[in-house]
C-alpha positions as CSV (number, residue, x, y, z in Angstrom):
1,X,-22.7,-7.5,0.4
2,X,-19.4,-5.9,1.5
3,X,-18.5,-6.2,5.2
4,X,-18.1,-3.1,7.4
5,X,-15.6,-3.0,10.3
6,X,-14.5,-0.7,13.0
7,X,-11.2,0.8,11.9
8,X,-8.9,0.0,14.7
9,X,-9.2,2.4,17.7
10,X,-11.0,5.0,15.6
11,X,-14.7,5.7,15.5
12,X,-14.8,5.0,11.7
13,X,-17.0,2.1,10.4
14,X,-15.5,1.4,7.0
15,X,-15.9,-1.1,4.2
16,X,-13.1,-3.7,4.2
17,X,-12.5,-2.6,0.7
18,X,-10.8,0.8,0.6
19,X,-10.7,2.5,-2.8
20,X,-7.2,2.9,-4.2
21,X,-6.7,6.0,-6.4
22,X,-3.0,6.5,-7.2
23,X,-3.3,6.1,-11.0
24,X,-6.0,8.6,-11.5
25,X,-4.3,11.3,-13.5
26,X,-1.6,9.1,-14.9
27,X,-2.6,5.6,-16.2
28,X,-6.1,6.9,-16.1
29,X,-5.7,10.1,-18.0
30,X,-9.3,11.1,-18.2
31,X,-11.3,12.4,-15.2
32,X,-14.4,10.5,-16.4
33,X,-12.5,7.2,-16.0
34,X,-11.9,8.0,-12.3
35,X,-15.5,9.1,-11.9
36,X,-16.7,5.8,-13.4
37,X,-14.6,3.8,-11.0
38,X,-15.8,5.9,-8.0
39,X,-19.4,5.5,-9.1
40,X,-19.0,1.7,-9.3
41,X,-17.2,1.6,-5.9
42,X,-19.9,3.7,-4.2
43,X,-22.7,1.7,-5.8
44,X,-21.1,-1.5,-4.4
45,X,-21.0,0.0,-0.9
46,X,-17.4,1.2,-0.6
47,X,-17.3,4.1,1.8
48,X,-13.6,4.4,2.3
49,X,-11.2,6.2,-0.2
50,X,-7.5,6.5,0.1
51,X,-5.4,9.1,-1.8
52,X,-2.3,11.3,-1.4
53,X,-1.0,14.8,-2.2
54,X,1.6,12.9,-4.3
55,X,-0.9,11.1,-6.5
56,X,-1.0,10.3,-9.3
57,X,2.2,8.4,-9.6
58,X,4.5,7.1,-12.4
59,X,4.1,10.4,-14.2
60,X,2.1,13.6,-13.9
61,X,2.9,13.5,-10.2
62,X,0.9,15.4,-7.6
63,X,-2.5,17.0,-6.7
64,X,-4.6,15.8,-9.6
65,X,-6.0,12.7,-7.9
66,X,-7.2,14.6,-4.9
67,X,-8.8,17.3,-7.1
68,X,-10.7,14.6,-9.1
69,X,-12.0,13.0,-5.9
70,X,-13.2,16.4,-4.7
71,X,-14.8,17.1,-8.0
72,X,-16.6,13.7,-7.8
73,X,-17.8,14.4,-4.2
74,X,-19.2,17.7,-5.4
75,X,-20.7,16.5,-8.7
76,X,-22.4,13.5,-7.0
77,X,-23.6,15.5,-4.0
78,X,-22.1,12.8,-1.7
79,X,-23.2,13.2,2.0
80,X,-19.8,13.8,3.6
81,X,-20.8,12.0,6.8
82,X,-21.3,8.8,4.8
83,X,-17.8,8.6,3.3
84,X,-14.3,8.4,4.9
85,X,-11.4,10.1,3.2
86,X,-7.8,9.2,3.8
87,X,-4.9,11.1,2.3
88,X,-1.1,11.5,2.9
89,X,1.6,14.1,3.1
90,X,5.0,13.1,1.8
91,X,8.4,14.5,2.9
92,X,9.7,14.5,-0.7
93,X,7.5,17.6,-1.2
94,X,5.8,16.1,-4.2
95,X,2.4,17.8,-4.6
96,X,3.1,20.5,-2.1
97,X,3.0,23.1,-4.8
98,X,2.0,22.6,-8.4
99,X,4.4,24.9,-10.2
100,X,7.6,24.8,-8.2
101,X,10.0,21.9,-8.0
102,X,9.4,19.7,-5.0
103,X,11.7,20.3,-2.0
104,X,12.3,17.7,0.7
105,X,11.2,18.5,4.2
106,X,11.0,16.8,7.6
107,X,7.3,17.1,8.4
108,X,7.9,20.5,10.0
109,X,4.7,21.9,11.5
110,X,4.2,24.8,9.0
111,X,4.9,22.5,6.0
112,X,2.4,19.8,7.3
113,X,-0.2,22.5,7.9
114,X,0.2,23.9,4.4
115,X,0.0,20.4,2.9
116,X,-3.1,19.5,4.9
117,X,-4.9,22.7,3.8
118,X,-4.0,22.0,0.2
119,X,-5.5,18.6,0.4
120,X,-8.6,19.9,2.0
121,X,-9.0,22.5,-0.8
122,X,-8.6,19.9,-3.5
123,X,-10.8,17.3,-1.8
124,X,-13.4,20.1,-1.3
125,X,-14.0,19.2,2.3
126,X,-13.3,20.8,5.7
127,X,-11.8,17.8,7.4
128,X,-9.9,14.6,6.6
129,X,-10.8,11.4,8.3
130,X,-7.4,9.8,8.2
131,X,-4.2,11.8,7.6
132,X,-1.1,9.8,7.0
133,X,2.6,10.4,6.9
134,X,3.5,8.9,3.5
135,X,7.0,7.7,4.3
136,X,9.6,8.3,7.0
137,X,12.0,11.3,6.8
138,X,14.8,9.1,8.2
139,X,14.7,7.1,4.9
140,X,12.8,9.4,2.4
141,X,11.9,7.7,-0.9
142,X,14.8,5.2,-0.6
143,X,12.6,3.1,1.7
144,X,10.7,1.6,-1.2
145,X,11.7,-1.9,-2.1
146,X,13.8,-2.7,1.0
147,X,12.9,-5.4,3.4
148,X,15.5,-4.5,6.0
149,X,17.2,-1.6,7.6
150,X,20.6,-2.9,6.6
151,X,22.8,-0.1,7.9
152,X,22.7,3.6,8.6
153,X,24.8,4.3,5.5
154,X,22.1,2.8,3.3
155,X,19.8,5.8,3.7
156,X,22.3,8.5,4.6
157,X,22.3,10.2,1.1
158,X,18.5,10.8,1.1
159,X,17.4,11.1,4.7
160,X,16.4,14.5,6.1
161,X,16.4,13.6,9.7
162,X,17.8,11.0,12.1
163,X,15.7,8.5,13.9
164,X,16.2,10.2,17.3
165,X,13.4,10.6,19.8
166,X,13.2,14.3,19.4
167,X,12.5,14.0,15.7
168,X,9.5,11.8,16.4
169,X,8.2,14.2,19.0
170,X,8.5,17.1,16.7
171,X,6.6,15.3,14.0
172,X,3.9,14.2,16.5
173,X,3.5,17.9,17.5
174,X,3.1,18.8,13.8
175,X,0.2,16.3,13.6
176,X,-1.2,17.6,16.9
177,X,-1.8,21.1,15.4
178,X,-4.1,19.5,12.8
179,X,-6.1,17.9,15.6
180,X,-6.2,21.2,17.5
181,X,-7.5,23.0,14.3
182,X,-10.0,20.2,13.8
183,X,-8.7,19.6,10.3
184,X,-8.3,15.8,10.8
185,X,-10.1,13.1,12.8
186,X,-7.4,10.5,13.0
187,X,-3.9,9.9,11.7
188,X,-1.8,7.0,10.5
189,X,1.6,5.9,9.2
190,X,2.7,4.6,5.9
191,X,5.8,2.6,4.7
192,X,6.9,2.4,8.4
193,X,8.5,-0.4,10.4
194,X,8.4,-1.6,14.0
195,X,10.8,1.0,15.3
196,X,8.8,3.8,13.7
197,X,5.6,2.5,15.1
198,X,7.0,2.2,18.6
199,X,8.7,5.6,18.6
200,X,5.7,7.5,17.2
201,X,3.3,5.8,19.7
202,X,5.6,6.5,22.7
203,X,6.0,10.1,21.6
204,X,2.2,10.4,21.4
205,X,1.7,9.0,24.9
206,X,4.3,11.4,26.2
207,X,2.8,14.4,24.5
208,X,-0.9,13.6,25.0
209,X,-1.6,13.2,21.3
210,X,-3.8,10.4,19.9
211,X,-1.7,7.5,18.6
212,X,-1.7,6.6,14.9
213,X,-4.5,4.2,14.2
214,X,-3.2,2.5,11.1
215,X,-0.2,1.4,9.0
216,X,-0.3,1.5,5.2
217,X,2.5,-0.6,3.9
218,X,3.3,-2.5,0.7
219,X,1.9,-6.0,1.1
220,X,1.0,-9.0,-0.9
221,X,1.6,-12.7,-1.5
222,X,4.9,-11.6,-2.9
223,X,5.8,-9.3,0.0
224,X,5.0,-10.5,3.6
225,X,7.9,-8.5,5.2
226,X,5.3,-6.9,7.6
227,X,4.9,-10.3,9.3
228,X,8.3,-9.8,11.1
229,X,8.7,-7.3,13.9
230,X,6.3,-4.9,12.3
231,X,3.3,-7.1,12.9
232,X,4.3,-7.5,16.6
233,X,4.5,-3.7,17.0
234,X,1.1,-3.3,15.3
235,X,-0.4,-5.8,17.7
236,X,1.1,-4.3,20.9
237,X,0.3,-0.7,19.9
238,X,-3.2,-1.4,18.5
239,X,-2.2,-0.2,15.0
240,X,-4.2,-1.8,12.2
241,X,-3.1,-2.7,8.7
242,X,-4.4,-0.8,5.6
243,X,-2.1,-2.3,3.0
244,X,-1.5,-1.4,-0.6
245,X,0.1,-3.3,-3.5
246,X,-2.1,-6.4,-3.0
247,X,-1.8,-7.5,-6.6
248,X,1.8,-6.3,-7.0
249,X,0.9,-3.9,-9.7
250,X,-1.2,-6.5,-11.5
251,X,1.5,-9.2,-11.5
252,X,-0.4,-11.4,-9.1
253,X,-3.3,-11.5,-11.6
254,X,-0.8,-13.5,-13.7
255,X,-1.8,-11.4,-16.7
256,X,1.8,-10.7,-17.7
257,X,2.3,-14.4,-18.2
258,X,-1.2,-15.4,-19.2
259,X,-2.7,-12.6,-21.4
260,X,-6.2,-14.1,-21.1
261,X,-6.2,-12.6,-17.6
262,X,-5.7,-9.1,-19.0
263,X,-9.4,-8.2,-18.9
264,X,-10.8,-5.1,-20.6
265,X,-7.6,-3.0,-20.5
266,X,-5.2,-3.8,-23.4
267,X,-2.1,-5.5,-22.0
268,X,0.1,-3.0,-23.8
269,X,-1.4,-0.3,-21.5
270,X,-0.9,-2.3,-18.3
271,X,1.5,-0.7,-15.9
272,X,4.6,-2.8,-16.3
273,X,4.3,-2.7,-20.1
274,X,3.5,0.9,-20.4
275,X,6.0,2.1,-17.8
276,X,8.5,-0.7,-17.0
277,X,10.7,1.6,-15.0
278,X,7.9,2.4,-12.5
279,X,7.9,0.0,-9.5
280,X,10.0,-2.7,-11.3
281,X,10.2,-4.6,-8.0
282,X,6.8,-6.0,-8.7
283,X,7.7,-7.4,-12.1
284,X,11.2,-8.8,-11.5
285,X,11.8,-12.4,-12.7
286,X,11.4,-13.9,-9.2
287,X,8.1,-12.1,-8.6
288,X,6.8,-13.4,-11.9
289,X,7.7,-16.9,-11.1
290,X,6.1,-16.7,-7.7
291,X,3.0,-15.3,-9.3
292,X,2.8,-18.2,-11.7
293,X,3.0,-20.6,-8.8
294,X,0.2,-18.8,-6.9
295,X,-1.9,-18.7,-10.1
296,X,-1.6,-22.4,-10.6
297,X,-2.7,-23.0,-7.0
298,X,-5.6,-20.6,-7.2
299,X,-6.9,-22.3,-10.4
300,X,-6.7,-25.7,-8.7
301,X,-9.0,-24.4,-6.0
302,X,-11.5,-22.8,-8.5
303,X,-10.4,-19.2,-7.9
304,X,-8.9,-16.6,-10.2
305,X,-5.3,-15.6,-9.2
306,X,-6.6,-12.1,-8.2
307,X,-9.4,-13.5,-6.1
308,X,-7.0,-15.6,-4.1
309,X,-4.5,-12.8,-3.6
310,X,-7.2,-10.3,-2.5
311,X,-9.1,-12.7,-0.2
312,X,-5.9,-13.9,1.4
313,X,-4.8,-10.3,2.2
314,X,-8.3,-9.4,3.4
315,X,-8.2,-12.1,6.0
316,X,-4.7,-11.6,7.5
317,X,-5.2,-10.9,11.2
318,X,-3.3,-7.6,11.2
319,X,-5.3,-6.1,8.3
320,X,-8.6,-4.3,8.9
321,X,-9.2,-2.8,5.4
322,X,-7.3,-3.4,2.1
323,X,-6.6,-0.8,-0.6
324,X,-7.7,-1.7,-4.1
325,X,-5.8,-1.1,-7.3
326,X,-7.7,-0.7,-10.6
327,X,-7.9,1.4,-13.8
328,X,-11.3,0.1,-15.2
329,X,-14.8,-0.5,-13.9
330,X,-14.3,-4.2,-14.8
331,X,-11.4,-4.3,-12.4
332,X,-13.4,-2.6,-9.7
333,X,-16.0,-5.3,-10.1
334,X,-13.4,-8.0,-9.8
335,X,-12.2,-6.5,-6.5
336,X,-15.7,-6.2,-5.1
337,X,-16.4,-9.8,-6.1
338,X,-13.2,-11.0,-4.3
339,X,-14.3,-9.3,-1.1
340,X,-17.5,-11.2,-1.1
341,X,-15.8,-14.5,-1.0
342,X,-15.9,-16.7,2.1
343,X,-12.6,-16.9,4.1
344,X,-10.1,-19.1,2.3
345,X,-10.0,-22.8,3.6
346,X,-7.2,-23.7,6.0
347,X,-5.8,-26.3,3.6
348,X,-5.4,-23.6,0.9
349,X,-3.7,-21.2,3.3
350,X,-1.2,-24.0,4.2
351,X,-0.4,-24.4,0.5
352,X,0.0,-20.7,0.1
353,X,2.5,-20.7,2.9
354,X,4.5,-23.5,1.2
355,X,4.8,-21.4,-1.9
356,X,5.9,-18.5,0.3
357,X,8.7,-20.6,1.7
358,X,9.9,-21.3,-1.9
359,X,9.6,-17.7,-3.0
360,X,10.3,-15.6,0.1
361,X,9.2,-12.0,-0.5
362,X,10.6,-11.7,-4.1
363,X,9.5,-8.0,-4.4
364,X,11.6,-6.9,-1.5
365,X,15.4,-6.6,-1.3
366,X,17.4,-7.6,1.7
367,X,20.9,-6.6,0.7
368,X,21.1,-5.8,-3.1
369,X,18.1,-4.0,-4.5
370,X,19.5,-3.8,-8.0
371,X,20.0,-7.5,-8.1
372,X,16.4,-8.2,-7.0
373,X,15.2,-6.3,-10.1
374,X,17.2,-8.5,-12.5
375,X,17.8,-11.8,-10.9
376,X,16.7,-15.1,-12.5
377,X,15.3,-17.1,-9.6
378,X,15.9,-20.9,-9.5
379,X,13.7,-21.7,-6.6
380,X,12.2,-24.9,-8.1
381,X,10.7,-27.6,-5.9
382,X,13.4,-30.1,-4.8
383,X,13.3,-33.4,-6.6
384,X,14.5,-35.3,-3.5
385,X,15.6,-34.7,0.1
386,X,19.2,-34.1,-0.9
387,X,18.6,-30.8,-2.8
388,X,18.1,-27.3,-1.5
389,X,15.9,-24.7,-3.1
390,X,18.9,-22.6,-4.3
391,X,19.3,-24.0,-7.8
392,X,19.9,-27.6,-6.9
393,X,23.0,-27.2,-4.7
394,X,23.5,-30.2,-2.4
395,X,22.2,-29.8,1.1
396,X,24.8,-29.2,3.8
397,X,25.6,-32.3,5.8
398,X,25.8,-30.1,8.9
399,X,22.2,-28.8,8.4
């Protein structure tokens, strides 16, 4: 059976598998498809569902996913005390209103309250268990795909606030009103870094507001950026991981290289074929080569590529629950099966780390995001001790 864990410093006891929902309304265009996946997840023991006012994504953005989840809760007469709902407010304003064009904001108190009330109405509930800030106002949507801060200029065109202390305090007070009105039980961060975690937690301590309990960041075998300073901040401030992107949009199943891995959804309908412009960081040439290397390793250990990727993410010390990604019931079943695996052997973990050293975070850009999406990676295994992993250039004699 699935394992249940205490979710960080909260009072929630959740399944380690958290239901991901961001394609319900886009790649899943029929509400019945979402219902079927929710039915399968619930039957398997999943009691934790993550969504956002912005969902679905890729197209048809905003509100639909929350509405379908609320419809399912009502149609199935789910005991609200038996399920934990997480959702998010985004500062791009996507999903804030259905008819008007989205407007950027800075998590002002009135805007956050309006967003929360909208989510409550669509989810057909009177409280949210985990309310998350979808991405930082000091970066806005430009944060996606970057591994580093780089420079203040990188985000200047999109940001709606600075990263000053008073900004964090203002946003913490916006969250506080939701606690005061008993609209939320806990709150969390998403697409944040070590600086953001520290500043939010310090602001909470100063203002007497509960700290965020979790961090929902992009994370996979192909993106371990969180293991830098962010993991240290998570540890020191008792913030637990709730990552998304575990299969890198399906790339880590290796189905784009090996069509036999496609399962019951036609490969032509798979995300990176149907919408190649959506999240292309997951399917760049370097990411695909890394996925092939991980797939070969998984098969050598008697695992599917998806099983290895999911079980590895599940067992990282900083993660408490992991968000799934699926568009069919068969894919749901594969996720559930992976969560029932024993912890991966130490020898396998060491081999995974060696591949990581060859293909270091290929879905994340450090200096040139456009290049990451098009580069042809030559990180082949050295043939002898004289070659580096940068296309066969001789090793420097100075080290």
